[in-house]
mmCIF file of the N, C-alpha and C atoms, coordinates in Angstrom:
data_MODEL
# 
_entry.id   MODEL 
# 
loop_
_atom_site.group_PDB 
_atom_site.id 
_atom_site.type_symbol 
_atom_site.label_atom_id 
_atom_site.label_alt_id 
_atom_site.label_comp_id 
_atom_site.label_asym_id 
_atom_site.label_entity_id 
_atom_site.label_seq_id 
_atom_site.pdbx_PDB_ins_code 
_atom_site.Cartn_x 
_atom_site.Cartn_y 
_atom_site.Cartn_z 
_atom_site.occupancy 
_atom_site.B_iso_or_equiv 
_atom_site.pdbx_formal_charge 
_atom_site.auth_seq_id 
_atom_site.auth_comp_id 
_atom_site.auth_asym_id 
_atom_site.auth_atom_id 
_atom_site.pdbx_PDB_model_num 
ATOM 1   N N  . MET A 1 1  ? 16.150  29.952  6.256  1.00 0.00 ? 1  MET A N  1 
ATOM 2   C CA . MET A 1 1  ? 16.915  28.721  6.211  1.00 0.00 ? 1  MET A CA 1 
ATOM 3   C C  . MET A 1 1  ? 15.981  27.543  6.477  1.00 0.00 ? 1  MET A C  1 
ATOM 4   N N  . ALA A 1 2  ? 16.069  26.531  5.656  1.00 0.00 ? 2  ALA A N  1 
ATOM 5   C CA . ALA A 1 2  ? 15.207  25.357  5.785  1.00 0.00 ? 2  ALA A CA 1 
ATOM 6   C C  . ALA A 1 2  ? 15.630  24.517  6.983  1.00 0.00 ? 2  ALA A C  1 
ATOM 7   N N  . THR A 1 3  ? 14.632  23.994  7.684  1.00 0.00 ? 3  THR A N  1 
ATOM 8   C CA . THR A 1 3  ? 14.916  23.116  8.810  1.00 0.00 ? 3  THR A CA 1 
ATOM 9   C C  . THR A 1 3  ? 15.083  21.688  8.299  1.00 0.00 ? 3  THR A C  1 
ATOM 10  N N  . LEU A 1 4  ? 15.591  20.841  9.148  1.00 0.00 ? 4  LEU A N  1 
ATOM 11  C CA . LEU A 1 4  ? 15.747  19.442  8.789  1.00 0.00 ? 4  LEU A CA 1 
ATOM 12  C C  . LEU A 1 4  ? 14.393  18.807  8.474  1.00 0.00 ? 4  LEU A C  1 
ATOM 13  N N  . ASP A 1 5  ? 13.376  19.173  9.235  1.00 0.00 ? 5  ASP A N  1 
ATOM 14  C CA . ASP A 1 5  ? 12.025  18.656  8.967  1.00 0.00 ? 5  ASP A CA 1 
ATOM 15  C C  . ASP A 1 5  ? 11.535  19.069  7.583  1.00 0.00 ? 5  ASP A C  1 
ATOM 16  N N  . ASP A 1 6  ? 11.776  20.325  7.220  1.00 0.00 ? 6  ASP A N  1 
ATOM 17  C CA . ASP A 1 6  ? 11.370  20.809  5.895  1.00 0.00 ? 6  ASP A CA 1 
ATOM 18  C C  . ASP A 1 6  ? 12.074  20.037  4.783  1.00 0.00 ? 6  ASP A C  1 
ATOM 19  N N  . LEU A 1 7  ? 13.368  19.828  4.957  1.00 0.00 ? 7  LEU A N  1 
ATOM 20  C CA . LEU A 1 7  ? 14.140  19.106  3.951  1.00 0.00 ? 7  LEU A CA 1 
ATOM 21  C C  . LEU A 1 7  ? 13.699  17.653  3.844  1.00 0.00 ? 7  LEU A C  1 
ATOM 22  N N  . PHE A 1 8  ? 13.392  17.033  4.984  1.00 0.00 ? 8  PHE A N  1 
ATOM 23  C CA . PHE A 1 8  ? 12.942  15.640  4.967  1.00 0.00 ? 8  PHE A CA 1 
ATOM 24  C C  . PHE A 1 8  ? 11.588  15.516  4.294  1.00 0.00 ? 8  PHE A C  1 
ATOM 25  N N  . THR A 1 9  ? 10.689  16.432  4.567  1.00 0.00 ? 9  THR A N  1 
ATOM 26  C CA . THR A 1 9  ? 9.367   16.424  3.923  1.00 0.00 ? 9  THR A CA 1 
ATOM 27  C C  . THR A 1 9  ? 9.510   16.589  2.415  1.00 0.00 ? 9  THR A C  1 
ATOM 28  N N  . LYS A 1 10 ? 10.391  17.470  1.993  1.00 0.00 ? 10 LYS A N  1 
ATOM 29  C CA . LYS A 1 10 ? 10.633  17.664  0.562  1.00 0.00 ? 10 LYS A CA 1 
ATOM 30  C C  . LYS A 1 10 ? 11.186  16.379  -0.062 1.00 0.00 ? 10 LYS A C  1 
ATOM 31  N N  . TYR A 1 11 ? 12.100  15.724  0.643  1.00 0.00 ? 11 TYR A N  1 
ATOM 32  C CA . TYR A 1 11 ? 12.668  14.454  0.172  1.00 0.00 ? 11 TYR A CA 1 
ATOM 33  C C  . TYR A 1 11 ? 11.565  13.398  0.026  1.00 0.00 ? 11 TYR A C  1 
ATOM 34  N N  . LEU A 1 12 ? 10.686  13.289  1.028  1.00 0.00 ? 12 LEU A N  1 
ATOM 35  C CA . LEU A 1 12 ? 9.603   12.300  0.968  1.00 0.00 ? 12 LEU A CA 1 
ATOM 36  C C  . LEU A 1 12 ? 8.707   12.522  -0.239 1.00 0.00 ? 12 LEU A C  1 
ATOM 37  N N  . CYS A 1 13 ? 8.481   13.765  -0.590 1.00 0.00 ? 13 CYS A N  1 
ATOM 38  C CA . CYS A 1 13 ? 7.639   14.074  -1.752 1.00 0.00 ? 13 CYS A CA 1 
ATOM 39  C C  . CYS A 1 13 ? 8.212   13.492  -3.041 1.00 0.00 ? 13 CYS A C  1 
ATOM 40  N N  . HIS A 1 14 ? 9.504   13.311  -3.083 1.00 0.00 ? 14 HIS A N  1 
ATOM 41  C CA . HIS A 1 14 ? 10.152  12.783  -4.283 1.00 0.00 ? 14 HIS A CA 1 
ATOM 42  C C  . HIS A 1 14 ? 10.182  11.261  -4.329 1.00 0.00 ? 14 HIS A C  1 
ATOM 43  N N  . ILE A 1 15 ? 10.008  10.593  -3.198 1.00 0.00 ? 15 ILE A N  1 
ATOM 44  C CA . ILE A 1 15 ? 10.133  9.131   -3.186 1.00 0.00 ? 15 ILE A CA 1 
ATOM 45  C C  . ILE A 1 15 ? 8.839   8.396   -2.889 1.00 0.00 ? 15 ILE A C  1 
ATOM 46  N N  . GLU A 1 16 ? 7.842   9.080   -2.351 1.00 0.00 ? 16 GLU A N  1 
ATOM 47  C CA . GLU A 1 16 ? 6.594   8.409   -2.020 1.00 0.00 ? 16 GLU A CA 1 
ATOM 48  C C  . GLU A 1 16 ? 5.703   8.296   -3.246 1.00 0.00 ? 16 GLU A C  1 
ATOM 49  N N  . PRO A 1 17 ? 4.840   7.259   -3.260 1.00 0.00 ? 17 PRO A N  1 
ATOM 50  C CA . PRO A 1 17 ? 3.917   7.100   -4.385 1.00 0.00 ? 17 PRO A CA 1 
ATOM 51  C C  . PRO A 1 17 ? 2.876   8.215   -4.392 1.00 0.00 ? 17 PRO A C  1 
ATOM 52  N N  . SER A 1 18 ? 2.326   8.450   -5.557 1.00 0.00 ? 18 SER A N  1 
ATOM 53  C CA . SER A 1 18 ? 1.281   9.465   -5.676 1.00 0.00 ? 18 SER A CA 1 
ATOM 54  C C  . SER A 1 18 ? 0.017   8.986   -4.967 1.00 0.00 ? 18 SER A C  1 
ATOM 55  N N  . GLU A 1 19 ? -0.884  9.905   -4.725 1.00 0.00 ? 19 GLU A N  1 
ATOM 56  C CA . GLU A 1 19 ? -2.158  9.561   -4.078 1.00 0.00 ? 19 GLU A CA 1 
ATOM 57  C C  . GLU A 1 19 ? -2.916  8.522   -4.904 1.00 0.00 ? 19 GLU A C  1 
ATOM 58  N N  . GLU A 1 20 ? -2.897  8.671   -6.220 1.00 0.00 ? 20 GLU A N  1 
ATOM 59  C CA . GLU A 1 20 ? -3.573  7.715   -7.110 1.00 0.00 ? 20 GLU A CA 1 
ATOM 60  C C  . GLU A 1 20 ? -2.923  6.333   -7.036 1.00 0.00 ? 20 GLU A C  1 
ATOM 61  N N  . ALA A 1 21 ? -1.602  6.284   -6.963 1.00 0.00 ? 21 ALA A N  1 
ATOM 62  C CA . ALA A 1 21 ? -0.901  5.002   -6.861 1.00 0.00 ? 21 ALA A CA 1 
ATOM 63  C C  . ALA A 1 21 ? -1.249  4.296   -5.549 1.00 0.00 ? 21 ALA A C  1 
ATOM 64  N N  . VAL A 1 22 ? -1.333  5.052   -4.477 1.00 0.00 ? 22 VAL A N  1 
ATOM 65  C CA . VAL A 1 22 ? -1.714  4.470   -3.179 1.00 0.00 ? 22 VAL A CA 1 
ATOM 66  C C  . VAL A 1 22 ? -3.136  3.929   -3.260 1.00 0.00 ? 22 VAL A C  1 
ATOM 67  N N  . LYS A 1 23 ? -4.045  4.689   -3.851 1.00 0.00 ? 23 LYS A N  1 
ATOM 68  C CA . LYS A 1 23 ? -5.445  4.246   -3.974 1.00 0.00 ? 23 LYS A CA 1 
ATOM 69  C C  . LYS A 1 23 ? -5.536  2.963   -4.790 1.00 0.00 ? 23 LYS A C  1 
ATOM 70  N N  . ARG A 1 24 ? -4.805  2.893   -5.897 1.00 0.00 ? 24 ARG A N  1 
ATOM 71  C CA . ARG A 1 24 ? -4.837  1.684   -6.732 1.00 0.00 ? 24 ARG A CA 1 
ATOM 72  C C  . ARG A 1 24 ? -4.295  0.479   -5.969 1.00 0.00 ? 24 ARG A C  1 
ATOM 73  N N  . ALA A 1 25 ? -3.247  0.668   -5.217 1.00 0.00 ? 25 ALA A N  1 
ATOM 74  C CA . ALA A 1 25 ? -2.661  -0.439  -4.451 1.00 0.00 ? 25 ALA A CA 1 
ATOM 75  C C  . ALA A 1 25 ? -3.618  -0.924  -3.368 1.00 0.00 ? 25 ALA A C  1 
ATOM 76  N N  . VAL A 1 26 ? -4.251  -0.007  -2.679 1.00 0.00 ? 26 VAL A N  1 
ATOM 77  C CA . VAL A 1 26 ? -5.201  -0.378  -1.628 1.00 0.00 ? 26 VAL A CA 1 
ATOM 78  C C  . VAL A 1 26 ? -6.404  -1.106  -2.229 1.00 0.00 ? 26 VAL A C  1 
ATOM 79  N N  . ASP A 1 27 ? -6.893  -0.595  -3.355 1.00 0.00 ? 27 ASP A N  1 
ATOM 80  C CA . ASP A 1 27 ? -8.074  -1.203  -3.991 1.00 0.00 ? 27 ASP A CA 1 
ATOM 81  C C  . ASP A 1 27 ? -7.774  -2.546  -4.644 1.00 0.00 ? 27 ASP A C  1 
ATOM 82  N N  . ALA A 1 28 ? -6.538  -2.820  -4.982 1.00 0.00 ? 28 ALA A N  1 
ATOM 83  C CA . ALA A 1 28 ? -6.185  -4.020  -5.747 1.00 0.00 ? 28 ALA A CA 1 
ATOM 84  C C  . ALA A 1 28 ? -6.150  -5.293  -4.905 1.00 0.00 ? 28 ALA A C  1 
ATOM 85  N N  . HIS A 1 29 ? -5.876  -5.201  -3.622 1.00 0.00 ? 29 HIS A N  1 
ATOM 86  C CA . HIS A 1 29 ? -5.675  -6.424  -2.854 1.00 0.00 ? 29 HIS A CA 1 
ATOM 87  C C  . HIS A 1 29 ? -6.957  -7.229  -2.626 1.00 0.00 ? 29 HIS A C  1 
ATOM 88  N N  . GLU A 1 30 ? -8.085  -6.589  -2.501 1.00 0.00 ? 30 GLU A N  1 
ATOM 89  C CA . GLU A 1 30 ? -9.337  -7.324  -2.255 1.00 0.00 ? 30 GLU A CA 1 
ATOM 90  C C  . GLU A 1 30 ? -9.723  -8.226  -3.428 1.00 0.00 ? 30 GLU A C  1 
ATOM 91  N N  . PRO A 1 31 ? -9.755  -7.712  -4.678 1.00 0.00 ? 31 PRO A N  1 
ATOM 92  C CA . PRO A 1 31 ? -10.075 -8.601  -5.800 1.00 0.00 ? 31 PRO A CA 1 
ATOM 93  C C  . PRO A 1 31 ? -9.071  -9.743  -5.940 1.00 0.00 ? 31 PRO A C  1 
ATOM 94  N N  . LEU A 1 32 ? -7.809  -9.476  -5.676 1.00 0.00 ? 32 LEU A N  1 
ATOM 95  C CA . LEU A 1 32 ? -6.794  -10.528 -5.753 1.00 0.00 ? 32 LEU A CA 1 
ATOM 96  C C  . LEU A 1 32 ? -7.073  -11.615 -4.721 1.00 0.00 ? 32 LEU A C  1 
ATOM 97  N N  . ARG A 1 33 ? -7.396  -11.225 -3.503 1.00 0.00 ? 33 ARG A N  1 
ATOM 98  C CA . ARG A 1 33 ? -7.721  -12.208 -2.452 1.00 0.00 ? 33 ARG A CA 1 
ATOM 99  C C  . ARG A 1 33 ? -8.910  -13.070 -2.871 1.00 0.00 ? 33 ARG A C  1 
ATOM 100 N N  . GLU A 1 34 ? -9.951  -12.422 -3.389 1.00 0.00 ? 34 GLU A N  1 
ATOM 101 C CA . GLU A 1 34 ? -11.150 -13.154 -3.809 1.00 0.00 ? 34 GLU A CA 1 
ATOM 102 C C  . GLU A 1 34 ? -10.836 -14.115 -4.948 1.00 0.00 ? 34 GLU A C  1 
ATOM 103 N N  . ASP A 1 35 ? -10.057 -13.668 -5.912 1.00 0.00 ? 35 ASP A N  1 
ATOM 104 C CA . ASP A 1 35 ? -9.681  -14.537 -7.031 1.00 0.00 ? 35 ASP A CA 1 
ATOM 105 C C  . ASP A 1 35 ? -8.896  -15.752 -6.555 1.00 0.00 ? 35 ASP A C  1 
ATOM 106 N N  . LEU A 1 36 ? -7.988  -15.549 -5.625 1.00 0.00 ? 36 LEU A N  1 
ATOM 107 C CA . LEU A 1 36 ? -7.207  -16.674 -5.104 1.00 0.00 ? 36 LEU A CA 1 
ATOM 108 C C  . LEU A 1 36 ? -8.082  -17.662 -4.341 1.00 0.00 ? 36 LEU A C  1 
ATOM 109 N N  . LYS A 1 37 ? -9.012  -17.159 -3.540 1.00 0.00 ? 37 LYS A N  1 
ATOM 110 C CA . LYS A 1 37 ? -9.921  -18.037 -2.785 1.00 0.00 ? 37 LYS A CA 1 
ATOM 111 C C  . LYS A 1 37 ? -10.785 -18.882 -3.714 1.00 0.00 ? 37 LYS A C  1 
ATOM 112 N N  . LYS A 1 38 ? -11.210 -18.296 -4.836 1.00 0.00 ? 38 LYS A N  1 
ATOM 113 C CA . LYS A 1 38 ? -12.091 -18.988 -5.775 1.00 0.00 ? 38 LYS A CA 1 
ATOM 114 C C  . LYS A 1 38 ? -11.333 -19.923 -6.720 1.00 0.00 ? 38 LYS A C  1 
ATOM 115 N N  . ASP A 1 39 ? -10.026 -19.772 -6.801 1.00 0.00 ? 39 ASP A N  1 
ATOM 116 C CA . ASP A 1 39 ? -9.221  -20.571 -7.716 1.00 0.00 ? 39 ASP A CA 1 
ATOM 117 C C  . ASP A 1 39 ? -9.264  -22.050 -7.323 1.00 0.00 ? 39 ASP A C  1 
ATOM 118 N N  . SER A 1 40 ? -9.472  -22.914 -8.305 1.00 0.00 ? 40 SER A N  1 
ATOM 119 C CA . SER A 1 40 ? -9.592  -24.348 -8.011 1.00 0.00 ? 40 SER A CA 1 
ATOM 120 C C  . SER A 1 40 ? -8.270  -24.958 -7.549 1.00 0.00 ? 40 SER A C  1 
ATOM 121 N N  . SER A 1 41 ? -7.152  -24.384 -7.942 1.00 0.00 ? 41 SER A N  1 
ATOM 122 C CA . SER A 1 41 ? -5.850  -24.913 -7.518 1.00 0.00 ? 41 SER A CA 1 
ATOM 123 C C  . SER A 1 41 ? -5.401  -24.377 -6.161 1.00 0.00 ? 41 SER A C  1 
ATOM 124 N N  . PHE A 1 42 ? -5.532  -23.074 -5.970 1.00 0.00 ? 42 PHE A N  1 
ATOM 125 C CA . PHE A 1 42 ? -5.034  -22.448 -4.738 1.00 0.00 ? 42 PHE A CA 1 
ATOM 126 C C  . PHE A 1 42 ? -6.086  -22.341 -3.642 1.00 0.00 ? 42 PHE A C  1 
ATOM 127 N N  . GLY A 1 43 ? -7.322  -22.114 -4.021 1.00 0.00 ? 43 GLY A N  1 
ATOM 128 C CA . GLY A 1 43 ? -8.399  -21.866 -3.068 1.00 0.00 ? 43 GLY A CA 1 
ATOM 129 C C  . GLY A 1 43 ? -8.498  -22.853 -1.917 1.00 0.00 ? 43 GLY A C  1 
ATOM 130 N N  . PRO A 1 44 ? -8.452  -24.159 -2.188 1.00 0.00 ? 44 PRO A N  1 
ATOM 131 C CA . PRO A 1 44 ? -8.585  -25.118 -1.091 1.00 0.00 ? 44 PRO A CA 1 
ATOM 132 C C  . PRO A 1 44 ? -7.477  -25.021 -0.035 1.00 0.00 ? 44 PRO A C  1 
ATOM 133 N N  . PHE A 1 45 ? -6.358  -24.423 -0.372 1.00 0.00 ? 45 PHE A N  1 
ATOM 134 C CA . PHE A 1 45 ? -5.233  -24.337 0.558  1.00 0.00 ? 45 PHE A CA 1 
ATOM 135 C C  . PHE A 1 45 ? -5.181  -23.030 1.347  1.00 0.00 ? 45 PHE A C  1 
ATOM 136 N N  . ILE A 1 46 ? -6.043  -22.083 0.998  1.00 0.00 ? 46 ILE A N  1 
ATOM 137 C CA . ILE A 1 46 ? -6.020  -20.780 1.662  1.00 0.00 ? 46 ILE A CA 1 
ATOM 138 C C  . ILE A 1 46 ? -6.878  -20.837 2.917  1.00 0.00 ? 46 ILE A C  1 
ATOM 139 N N  . VAL A 1 47 ? -6.228  -20.657 4.050  1.00 0.00 ? 47 VAL A N  1 
ATOM 140 C CA . VAL A 1 47 ? -6.927  -20.612 5.329  1.00 0.00 ? 47 VAL A CA 1 
ATOM 141 C C  . VAL A 1 47 ? -7.312  -19.170 5.635  1.00 0.00 ? 47 VAL A C  1 
ATOM 142 N N  . ARG A 1 48 ? -6.356  -18.266 5.466  1.00 0.00 ? 48 ARG A N  1 
ATOM 143 C CA . ARG A 1 48 ? -6.610  -16.833 5.624  1.00 0.00 ? 48 ARG A CA 1 
ATOM 144 C C  . ARG A 1 48 ? -5.543  -16.070 4.850  1.00 0.00 ? 48 ARG A C  1 
ATOM 145 N N  . THR A 1 49 ? -5.787  -14.810 4.606  1.00 0.00 ? 49 THR A N  1 
ATOM 146 C CA . THR A 1 49 ? -4.820  -13.972 3.920  1.00 0.00 ? 49 THR A CA 1 
ATOM 147 C C  . THR A 1 49 ? -4.388  -12.853 4.858  1.00 0.00 ? 49 THR A C  1 
ATOM 148 N N  . LEU A 1 50 ? -3.216  -12.329 4.589  1.00 0.00 ? 50 LEU A N  1 
ATOM 149 C CA . LEU A 1 50 ? -2.662  -11.262 5.421  1.00 0.00 ? 50 LEU A CA 1 
ATOM 150 C C  . LEU A 1 50 ? -2.063  -10.204 4.514  1.00 0.00 ? 50 LEU A C  1 
ATOM 151 N N  . LEU A 1 51 ? -2.494  -8.983  4.701  1.00 0.00 ? 51 LEU A N  1 
ATOM 152 C CA . LEU A 1 51 ? -1.928  -7.862  3.961  1.00 0.00 ? 51 LEU A CA 1 
ATOM 153 C C  . LEU A 1 51 ? -0.835  -7.260  4.837  1.00 0.00 ? 51 LEU A C  1 
ATOM 154 N N  . SER A 1 52 ? 0.387   -7.336  4.359  1.00 0.00 ? 52 SER A N  1 
ATOM 155 C CA . SER A 1 52 ? 1.506   -6.826  5.156  1.00 0.00 ? 52 SER A CA 1 
ATOM 156 C C  . SER A 1 52 ? 2.065   -5.554  4.543  1.00 0.00 ? 52 SER A C  1 
ATOM 157 N N  . GLY A 1 53 ? 2.981   -4.946  5.222  1.00 0.00 ? 53 GLY A N  1 
ATOM 158 C CA . GLY A 1 53 ? 3.598   -3.732  4.725  1.00 0.00 ? 53 GLY A CA 1 
ATOM 159 C C  . GLY A 1 53 ? 2.823   -2.503  5.158  1.00 0.00 ? 53 GLY A C  1 
ATOM 160 N N  . SER A 1 54 ? 3.131   -1.381  4.533  1.00 0.00 ? 54 SER A N  1 
ATOM 161 C CA . SER A 1 54 ? 2.542   -0.112  4.956  1.00 0.00 ? 54 SER A CA 1 
ATOM 162 C C  . SER A 1 54 ? 1.029   -0.055  4.731  1.00 0.00 ? 54 SER A C  1 
ATOM 163 N N  . TYR A 1 55 ? 0.527   -0.752  3.719  1.00 0.00 ? 55 TYR A N  1 
ATOM 164 C CA . TYR A 1 55 ? -0.920  -0.745  3.498  1.00 0.00 ? 55 TYR A CA 1 
ATOM 165 C C  . TYR A 1 55 ? -1.627  -1.558  4.574  1.00 0.00 ? 55 TYR A C  1 
ATOM 166 N N  . GLY A 1 56 ? -1.061  -2.690  4.918  1.00 0.00 ? 56 GLY A N  1 
ATOM 167 C CA . GLY A 1 56 ? -1.635  -3.524  5.962  1.00 0.00 ? 56 GLY A CA 1 
ATOM 168 C C  . GLY A 1 56 ? -1.626  -2.851  7.322  1.00 0.00 ? 56 GLY A C  1 
ATOM 169 N N  . ARG A 1 57 ? -0.602  -2.051  7.568  1.00 0.00 ? 57 ARG A N  1 
ATOM 170 C CA . ARG A 1 57 ? -0.488  -1.333  8.841  1.00 0.00 ? 57 ARG A CA 1 
ATOM 171 C C  . ARG A 1 57 ? -1.208  0.012   8.791  1.00 0.00 ? 57 ARG A C  1 
ATOM 172 N N  . ASN A 1 58 ? -1.743  0.343   7.622  1.00 0.00 ? 58 ASN A N  1 
ATOM 173 C CA . ASN A 1 58 ? -2.393  1.639   7.397  1.00 0.00 ? 58 ASN A CA 1 
ATOM 174 C C  . ASN A 1 58 ? -1.436  2.787   7.693  1.00 0.00 ? 58 ASN A C  1 
ATOM 175 N N  . THR A 1 59 ? -0.182  2.635   7.288  1.00 0.00 ? 59 THR A N  1 
ATOM 176 C CA . THR A 1 59 ? 0.804   3.682   7.492  1.00 0.00 ? 59 THR A CA 1 
ATOM 177 C C  . THR A 1 59 ? 1.337   4.237   6.180  1.00 0.00 ? 59 THR A C  1 
ATOM 178 N N  . ALA A 1 60 ? 0.718   3.862   5.065  1.00 0.00 ? 60 ALA A N  1 
ATOM 179 C CA . ALA A 1 60 ? 1.108   4.439   3.783  1.00 0.00 ? 60 ALA A CA 1 
ATOM 180 C C  . ALA A 1 60 ? 0.637   5.884   3.787  1.00 0.00 ? 60 ALA A C  1 
ATOM 181 N N  . THR A 1 61 ? 1.565   6.799   3.877  1.00 0.00 ? 61 THR A N  1 
ATOM 182 C CA . THR A 1 61 ? 1.205   8.205   3.972  1.00 0.00 ? 61 THR A CA 1 
ATOM 183 C C  . THR A 1 61 ? 1.768   8.981   2.801  1.00 0.00 ? 61 THR A C  1 
ATOM 184 N N  . LEU A 1 62 ? 1.197   10.121  2.594  1.00 0.00 ? 62 LEU A N  1 
ATOM 185 C CA . LEU A 1 62 ? 1.672   11.017  1.546  1.00 0.00 ? 62 LEU A CA 1 
ATOM 186 C C  . LEU A 1 62 ? 2.146   12.302  2.199  1.00 0.00 ? 62 LEU A C  1 
ATOM 187 N N  . ALA A 1 63 ? 3.326   12.701  1.875  1.00 0.00 ? 63 ALA A N  1 
ATOM 188 C CA . ALA A 1 63 ? 3.885   13.928  2.449  1.00 0.00 ? 63 ALA A CA 1 
ATOM 189 C C  . ALA A 1 63 ? 3.751   15.095  1.474  1.00 0.00 ? 63 ALA A C  1 
ATOM 190 N N  . HIS A 1 64 ? 3.050   14.884  0.371  1.00 0.00 ? 64 HIS A N  1 
ATOM 191 C CA . HIS A 1 64 ? 2.922   15.934  -0.648 1.00 0.00 ? 64 HIS A CA 1 
ATOM 192 C C  . HIS A 1 64 ? 2.238   17.158  -0.034 1.00 0.00 ? 64 HIS A C  1 
ATOM 193 N N  . MET A 1 65 ? 2.773   18.295  -0.357 1.00 0.00 ? 65 MET A N  1 
ATOM 194 C CA . MET A 1 65 ? 2.229   19.531  0.210  1.00 0.00 ? 65 MET A CA 1 
ATOM 195 C C  . MET A 1 65 ? 1.371   20.242  -0.810 1.00 0.00 ? 65 MET A C  1 
# 
């Protein structure tokens, strides 16, 4: 009989992004930040940037077994 933990882990496997999707998301924010800083319209107004959410907190996890 499956435990609640087993069922929850199986559920997470169906809703979480793939390992490749997580890697692309993590890799994408740095070039975007640099492009915004260099932009003649937006750059002068950027004091600092903040990455929020699970990537910023380093809690984007994969439950894939």
